[in-house]
C-alpha positions in Angstrom: 8.7 17.5 4.4 10.9 16.5 1.3 9.5 14.9 -1.7 12.3 13.5 -4.2 12.1 12.2 -8.2 14.3 11.2 -10.8 14.9 14.5 -13.0 12.3 14.6 -16.2 10.4 17.5 -17.1 7.2 15.2 -16.2 8.3 14.4 -13.0 9.2 17.7 -12.4 5.4 19.2 -13.1 3.9 16.6 -10.9 6.2 17.4 -7.9 4.8 21.1 -8.6 1.6 20.8 -8.3 1.9 18.6 -5.6 3.8 20.8 -3.5 1.0 24.1 -4.5 -1.2 21.3 -3.4 0.3 20.9 0.0 0.9 24.6 0.3 -2.8 25.0 0.5 -3.2 22.4 3.0 -0.8 24.5 5.4 1.9 21.4 4.7 5.7 22.7 3.8 7.0 20.3 0.9 10.5 20.7 -0.2 11.4 19.5 -3.6 14.4 17.1 -4.6 15.4 15.9 -7.7 17.6 13.9 -8.4 19.7 12.8 -11.8 17.7 10.3 -13.2 20.5 7.8 -14.1 21.6 8.0 -10.4 17.9 7.5 -9.3 17.3 4.6 -11.2 21.0 3.0 -10.2 21.6 -0.1 -7.8 24.8 1.8 -6.1 24.2 0.5 -2.7 26.8 3.2 -1.6 24.4 5.9 -3.2 22.2 7.7 -0.5 20.4 9.1 -3.5 18.9 5.9 -5.1 15.0 5.8 -5.2 15.9 2.4 -3.1 17.3 4.0 -0.1 14.2 6.1 -0.4 15.6 9.0 2.6 12.7 11.0 1.8 9.2 11.7 3.6 7.1 11.3 -0.2 8.8 9.8 -3.1 7.8 9.7 -7.2 8.5 6.2 -9.1 7.4 5.7 -11.9 6.5 2.1 -12.4 5.7 -0.6 -15.4 4.0 -4.1 -14.7 5.5 -6.0 -17.5 2.9 -8.7 -17.2 -0.4 -8.9 -17.1 -0.2 -11.3 -13.7 0.0 -9.0 -10.5 1.7 -11.4 -8.5 5.0 -10.2 -9.0 4.1 -6.9 -8.2 2.6 -7.2 -5.3 5.0 -10.3 -3.9 7.4 -6.9 -3.5 5.3 -5.8 -0.6 5.9 -9.0 1.2 8.3 -7.8 4.5 11.0 -10.1 3.3 11.3 -7.9 0.0 12.3 -5.0 2.1 15.2 -2.8 0.5 17.9 -2.8 3.2 21.5 -2.6 4.1 21.8 -6.4 4.7 20.1 -7.2 1.1 22.6 -3.6 0.2 19.6 -2.2 -1.2 18.1 -4.9 -3.3 15.0 -5.4 -2.0 11.9 -4.5 -4.5 10.1 -3.9 -1.2 11.4 0.1 -1.2 9.0 1.5 0.9 9.7 -1.2 3.3 6.1 -1.5 4.5 5.4 -4.3 6.6 1.8 -6.0 7.3 2.2 -9.6 9.2 -1.7 -10.1 7.6 -0.6 -9.4 4.0 2.5 -11.8 4.5 0.5 -14.6 5.9 -1.8 -14.1 2.9 1.1 -13.9 0.5 2.0 -17.4 2.0 -1.3 -19.0 1.8 -2.1 -17.7 -2.1 1.3 -19.1 -2.6 1.2 -22.4 -1.3 -2.7 -22.7 -2.9 -1.0 -22.0 -6.0 1.8 -24.2 -6.0 -1.1 -27.1 -5.6 
């Protein structure tokens, strides 16, 4: 399995700990460190950005900038998936899709607009 992260001493330490734990479970983990400025960039042509997520595991530090979690939770809607069609600008970089979640989101959004 490939585990990628942006370069930083903190990230590399986490990767090492995860690799060690995986080894104890018999899982071979290859670590990949991408220069942080590249990893965090929005370059649609660079496959090493976090939004492309061409690995099995990825370490991405996120900060919630607002006390209301709505913006963060919207990122998991299927129409927010990062993909070639939207030039990798969608915030759902894990590409998670769930019809029930989408429906619950739309229902909640409709109720809040009242």
